[in-house]
C-alpha positions in Angstrom: 119.2 16.5 132.0 118.6 20.3 131.4 115.3 21.6 130.0 115.5 21.9 126.0 114.1 25.2 126.4 116.9 26.5 128.4 119.7 25.0 126.2 121.7 27.6 124.0 124.5 26.0 121.6 126.6 27.3 118.6 124.0 26.3 116.4 121.0 28.3 117.3 123.1 31.7 118.3 123.7 32.0 114.7 119.9 32.7 113.5 119.8 35.1 116.7 122.9 37.3 115.4 121.6 37.4 111.8 118.1 38.9 113.2 119.9 41.7 115.0 122.4 42.4 112.2 119.2 42.7 110.0 117.7 44.8 112.4 120.9 47.2 112.5 121.0 47.5 108.6 117.3 48.8 108.7 118.0 51.3 111.1 120.8 52.6 109.5 119.2 52.7 106.0 115.6 54.3 107.7 118.1 57.1 109.6 119.7 57.8 106.6 116.9 58.4 104.5 115.5 60.8 107.1 118.8 62.5 107.1 118.8 63.3 103.6 115.0 64.3 103.9 116.1 66.7 106.2 117.7 68.8 103.9 120.2 71.0 106.0 121.8 73.9 105.4 124.0 73.4 102.0 127.8 73.1 102.2 127.6 75.9 99.4 125.4 77.6 96.9 127.8 77.6 94.0 126.6 74.3 92.2 122.9 75.9 92.1 124.1 79.0 91.1 126.5 78.0 88.4 123.7 76.1 86.8 121.2 78.4 87.0 122.9 81.2 85.9 122.7 81.3 82.2 118.9 81.6 82.7 118.9 84.7 84.5 119.0 87.7 82.8 119.6 91.5 83.5 117.2 94.1 81.9 117.5 97.6 80.8 114.7 99.6 79.6 114.6 103.3 77.8 111.8 105.5 77.9 111.3 109.2 75.9 110.3 111.7 78.8 108.7 114.7 77.5 110.8 118.2 78.0 108.8 120.6 80.0 108.1 124.3 78.5 107.4 125.8 82.2 108.7 126.7 85.2 109.7 123.8 87.3 108.7 124.6 90.3 112.4 126.0 91.9 111.0 128.1 94.4 107.7 128.1 96.3 104.7 129.6 94.3 104.4 133.2 95.3 107.7 133.6 96.0 109.7 136.9 95.1 112.3 134.5 93.6 109.6 132.9 91.0 109.9 135.6 88.3 113.4 135.3 88.6 114.2 131.9 88.0 111.3 131.5 85.4 113.3 134.1 83.5 116.2 131.9 84.0 114.5 129.0 82.6 113.3 130.8 79.6 116.3 131.8 78.4 117.2 128.5 77.0 113.4 127.8 75.7 111.5 124.7 76.0 113.8 121.8 77.3 113.7 119.1 75.0 112.8 115.4 75.2 115.3 113.3 77.1 115.7 109.5 77.4 115.6 107.8 80.9 116.9 104.2 81.8 115.9 101.9 84.3 117.2 98.8 85.2 115.5 95.3 86.5 115.6 91.8 86.3 114.1 88.6 84.6 114.4 84.7 83.7 114.1 82.8 80.8 111.2 80.2 80.9 111.8 78.5 77.4 114.3 78.0 75.0 112.4 79.6 72.3 112.9 83.1 74.2 110.3 83.5 76.0 111.4 85.9 79.7 109.6 86.7 82.9 109.8 90.0 84.6 107.6 92.7 86.7 105.6 94.8 85.0 106.7 98.0 86.7 110.4 96.9 85.4 109.2 97.2 81.6 105.9 99.7 81.9 106.2 102.6 79.6 109.2 101.5 78.1 110.0 102.3 74.5 112.7 99.9 74.2 113.8 96.7 75.7 116.9 95.4 76.1 118.0 91.7 77.7 121.7 91.1 78.6 122.6 87.7 79.3 124.9 85.9 81.5 127.2 85.0 78.6 127.6 88.6 77.4 125.6 88.9 74.6 122.4 91.3 74.4 119.1 90.8 72.6 116.0 93.3 71.9 113.1 92.3 73.3 109.3 92.5 72.3 106.1 93.1 75.1 104.1 89.9 75.0 101.8 90.9 77.7 101.6 92.5 81.1 99.2 92.0 84.1 99.3 95.0 86.4 97.2 92.8 89.0 100.3 90.5 90.0 102.8 92.7 88.5 104.0 90.2 86.0 105.0 91.0 82.4 105.7 88.5 79.8 108.8 89.2 76.7 110.4 87.2 74.0 113.6 87.7 72.3 114.5 86.1 69.0 118.1 84.1 69.4 120.0 82.3 67.0 120.2 79.4 69.2 118.0 77.5 71.9 118.5 79.7 75.4 118.8 78.0 78.9 115.9 78.3 80.7 114.5 77.5 84.1 111.3 75.5 85.2 109.0 76.8 87.6 108.3 75.0 90.8 105.5 74.2 93.3 105.3 77.0 95.5 102.5 75.5 97.5 105.3 72.8 98.5 107.4 75.3 100.0 107.4 75.8 104.0 108.8 78.4 106.7 112.4 77.6 107.0 112.9 76.0 103.5 116.2 77.4 102.1 115.9 79.8 98.9 118.3 81.4 96.7 117.3 84.8 94.7 119.2 86.3 91.7 119.2 89.4 89.6 120.9 92.8 89.0 120.6 94.6 92.6 121.4 98.5 92.0 122.8 97.5 88.9 125.5 95.3 89.8 124.5 92.3 88.0 124.3 88.6 88.1 124.5 88.8 92.2 123.5 85.7 93.9 121.9 86.0 97.6 120.2 83.3 100.1 118.0 82.9 102.9 114.8 81.1 103.6 111.3 81.5 103.6 110.1 83.5 106.2 106.3 83.5 105.9 103.8 82.3 103.0 100.5 83.7 102.0 101.5 87.5 102.1 99.0 90.3 101.0 100.4 93.9 100.3 97.9 95.4 98.5 96.4 93.5 95.3 93.4 91.4 94.9 95.8 88.5 93.9 98.4 88.7 96.4 100.0 85.6 97.1 103.5 86.4 98.2 106.6 84.5 99.9 108.5 86.3 102.3 112.1 85.9 102.6 115.2 87.3 104.0 117.1 86.6 100.9 118.7 89.9 100.3 116.6 91.9 97.5 117.2 95.1 96.3 116.4 97.5 93.5 117.0 95.8 90.7 116.1 92.6 91.9 112.7 93.2 90.8 111.3 90.7 88.2 114.2 88.1 89.0 113.5 84.6 90.2 113.3 83.0 93.8 114.7 79.8 93.4 114.0 76.7 95.8 117.2 74.2 96.3 116.1 71.9 93.1 116.9 75.0 90.6 113.2 75.4 90.3 111.4 79.1 90.3 108.9 79.2 93.3 108.5 83.1 93.1 109.2 86.5 90.8 111.0 88.7 93.4 108.5 91.8 93.6 108.8 94.1 96.4 110.8 95.2 99.7 109.9 96.5 102.8 112.3 98.9 103.9 112.5 102.9 105.6 115.6 103.4 103.5 115.1 101.7 100.1 117.7 99.0 101.0 117.2 95.6 101.9 116.3 94.8 105.7 115.3 91.0 105.3 111.9 91.8 104.6 111.5 90.9 100.7 108.6 89.4 99.3 108.4 87.3 95.8 105.0 86.6 93.8 104.2 83.2 94.4 105.0 80.7 91.4 101.6 79.7 91.3 100.0 82.7 90.8 102.9 83.8 87.9 102.4 80.3 85.8 98.4 80.8 85.4 99.6 84.3 83.8 102.1 83.4 82.0 100.3 81.1 80.4 97.4 83.2 79.8 99.6 86.0 78.5 101.4 83.5 76.1 98.3 82.3 74.6 96.1 85.5 74.7 98.4 88.5 75.1 96.5 89.5 77.9 94.7 87.8 81.4 91.2 86.0 81.4 90.4 85.6 84.7 87.1 83.7 85.8 84.3 85.6 87.3 81.6 84.6 90.0 79.8 87.8 90.1 79.0 88.3 93.9 80.1 90.9 96.5 81.6 89.0 99.4 83.1 89.7 102.9 84.7 87.8 105.2 82.7 85.6 108.2 83.9 86.8 111.8 82.8 85.3 115.0 79.6 87.4 115.3 78.4 87.0 111.8 79.0 83.1 112.4 77.0 83.2 115.6 74.0 85.1 114.2 73.7 82.7 111.3 74.1 79.7 113.2 77.5 78.4 112.0 80.2 76.0 114.0 82.9 77.8 112.9 83.8 81.5 111.4 85.2 80.3 107.7 84.0 80.9 104.2 82.7 83.9 102.4 79.3 85.5 103.0 77.7 87.1 100.1 76.7 90.5 100.7 74.8 91.1 97.2 74.5 89.3 94.0 74.4 91.6 91.2 73.6 90.5 87.1 76.2 87.7 86.2 77.0 83.9 86.5 76.1 83.9 90.2 72.6 85.4 89.9 71.6 83.2 87.3 72.8 80.0 89.0 70.6 81.2 92.0 73.1 82.2 94.7 71.7 84.8 96.9 72.4 87.5 99.4 72.6 86.0 102.8 74.4 82.7 101.2 77.8 81.6 102.6 80.0 80.1 100.2 81.6 77.0 101.8 83.3 75.4 98.7 84.2 76.4 95.6 85.1 73.6 92.5 85.7 71.2 95.4 87.9 73.4 97.3 87.1 74.3 100.6 86.7 78.2 101.1 88.3 79.8 104.2 88.1 83.4 103.6 87.5 86.0 100.9 90.7 86.8 99.8 91.5 82.7 99.2 87.9 82.6 97.4 88.9 85.7 95.1 92.3 83.9 94.0 90.5 80.5 93.3 87.8 82.0 91.0 90.7 84.1 89.4 92.2 81.1 88.6 89.5 79.0 87.3 89.0 79.3 83.3 86.6 81.1 82.1 83.2 79.2 80.8 84.2 76.5 83.3 81.1 75.3 85.0 81.9 74.5 88.7 79.9 73.1 91.6 79.2 76.2 94.5 78.2 74.6 98.1 76.7 77.4 100.1 75.0 77.6 103.6 71.4 79.0 103.3 69.3 79.1 106.5 71.5 76.5 108.1 70.9 74.3 105.3 73.6 73.3 102.3 73.0 73.3 99.1 75.0 72.7 96.0 74.9 75.1 92.9 76.3 74.6 89.5 77.9 78.2 88.5 79.3 78.8 84.7 82.0 81.6 85.3 82.5 84.7 83.4 84.9 86.3 82.4 86.1 88.9 85.1 87.9 91.5 82.7 85.0 91.9 81.0 82.3 92.4 84.2 80.6 95.4 84.3 78.7 96.5 87.4 75.1 96.0 86.6 72.6 98.6 88.0 70.2 96.8 90.2 66.3 97.1 88.6 64.4 99.5 91.1 61.5 98.0 93.1 58.1 99.5 92.0 57.5 102.6 94.2 55.2 103.1 96.8 53.3 106.2 98.2 54.9 107.8 101.2 53.6 106.6 104.4 54.4 109.2 107.4 57.7 108.1 108.8 57.4 106.3 112.3 60.9 106.1 114.2 62.3 103.7 116.3 65.3 103.8 119.3 66.6 100.3 119.1 69.9 98.5 119.1 71.7 101.7 119.5 70.0 103.4 116.2 67.5 106.0 115.3 65.5 104.3 112.7 62.6 105.3 109.9 61.3 103.5 107.0 62.5 105.2 103.5 60.4 107.7 101.6 60.8 109.1 98.2 61.9 112.6 100.3 64.5 110.5 102.1 65.5 108.3 99.0 65.8 111.8 97.4 68.6 113.4 100.6 70.3 110.1 100.3 70.3 109.7 96.6 69.1 106.2 96.8 67.2 104.5 93.7 63.6 105.1 93.3 61.5 102.4 95.3 64.4 100.9 97.6 62.8 99.7 100.5 64.6 99.2 103.9 64.9 101.3 107.2 66.9 104.4 107.0 69.5 105.3 110.0 68.9 108.7 111.3 71.5 108.7 114.4 73.7 106.2 115.8 74.7 106.3 119.6 78.6 106.7 120.1 78.3 104.5 123.0 76.9 101.7 121.1 78.1 98.3 119.5 76.5 99.7 115.9 78.7 102.9 116.0 81.9 100.4 117.1 81.0 98.6 114.0 81.0 101.3 111.4 77.1 102.3 111.5 76.5 105.7 110.7 73.9 108.2 109.9 72.8 108.0 106.4 73.2 104.0 106.2 69.9 101.7 105.2 69.3 98.4 106.6 67.5 96.4 103.8 67.8 92.9 105.6 67.6 91.7 109.2 68.0 88.0 110.2 68.1 87.5 106.3 64.7 88.5 105.5 63.7 91.8 103.5 62.6 94.8 106.2 60.4 97.3 105.0 58.9 98.5 108.4 59.8 99.0 111.9 57.3 96.1 112.9 59.4 94.0 110.2 62.7 94.7 111.9 61.0 93.7 115.8 59.4 90.9 114.5 63.0 90.0 112.9 64.5 90.6 116.7 61.8 89.0 118.2 62.4 85.5 116.1 66.0 85.8 116.9 65.7 86.4 120.5 63.1 83.0 120.7 66.0 81.0 118.7 68.1 81.9 121.4 70.4 83.6 119.0 72.8 86.5 120.9 73.0 88.5 117.9 70.6 89.5 114.7 72.4 89.9 111.1 71.9 93.3 109.2 72.5 93.7 106.2 73.3 97.5 105.8 74.2 99.4 102.1 76.5 102.2 103.2 77.4 104.4 100.0 76.0 102.3 98.1 77.7 99.1 99.1 76.0 96.1 101.0 77.4 94.5 104.1 76.4 92.3 106.7 76.4 93.3 110.5 75.8 91.5 113.5 75.0 93.2 116.6 74.2 92.2 119.9 70.7 91.3 121.5 71.6 90.8 125.0 71.3 94.7 126.1 68.1 95.4 123.9 
């Protein structure tokens, strides 16, 4: 008799077959899901273009340009032909004012006629005309602008609901994702181009820049037009191109939608922007500064100065490293500026700082950046001048501030610190930008008013095993931290 465990009858083969069939079915389902989520290249952009076209508009502006009453500089000044050309121009008298036109793009964001475009498209315009995909035109009024992000909001009055497109989440876009641009390039009108996201979080020149870079063709006239994801959501506003000849070479920039949404909401509600204001001067934390402050990583935002404002009222101090703002980890100064600006005015937030190696949480009620004015720090009480002593250290020639030196350097009365009289051109200090006329006010995050103070701070840093010391230096009235190495001193 065979052992029963080896017996294989027709009856017990059936469950085994069912098991393998079920496994195969599950594999096919998972494979299809993964393939669908991969979102490869679309066979065509036609359906998407057809769906979103009615919401994209061409913008024409008209501006009155004042006529010129004098010579127009046809020839260089002092040329023997200058009088001849002046007489020739004067025969017709002063030129009359003329009209100048410009073209751009935009898109409708609401059925009741709100339209987004670039500020530079409509800046200075006397008249703004919107041409819709269906062929009709409407005059537009300006609701508000934000030159900092180059965004403008317009409004038209239509006798029927307009086709609008929604904003998407630009933070979900990845390098390599498909995108589509639509607009009015070179006045051709309602042209579509497609490409991918080439890079994210690009900065050009503005404080609040957060651009998506794309190789979708963007040319003059595309400014203010939308950059779409494959769901037909606007994830960017086409703003600029990088080009040696003025035409597209595949490097275009679109302001990220998550920046645009906040600006548009404020323009709709107030007709202007109202950005949060923390009230600190900050700088990035580099490797040298991180080592000097004993930080594990070179990240965060180092506070170099705290004028009168929300941060000072909350107890933020120069030398603090802001590690977290309103629950968001701070990577660098650029990110912190954007996060603060996007936070509502008047909101009380938690700011986590690293101070002297310890973490502290402060509560700050934000002010409004647009209303902020630079406060002049109160002058410290003046002290009688002492005979100036000099010291050579860290590649610097230093002397305590006196009234005479303050006058020469145009410094506030009573300001304390060490004036840099000379810098060794071969030193690390020179390499890091320190120059004669700069003033050291802190060393090792403690105030220095004398040569002895500085020598004490340097000794303490060496005793603690530091490879560098952190100096707070005021250059041209602007404070900043500089870490200088101690090894060779």
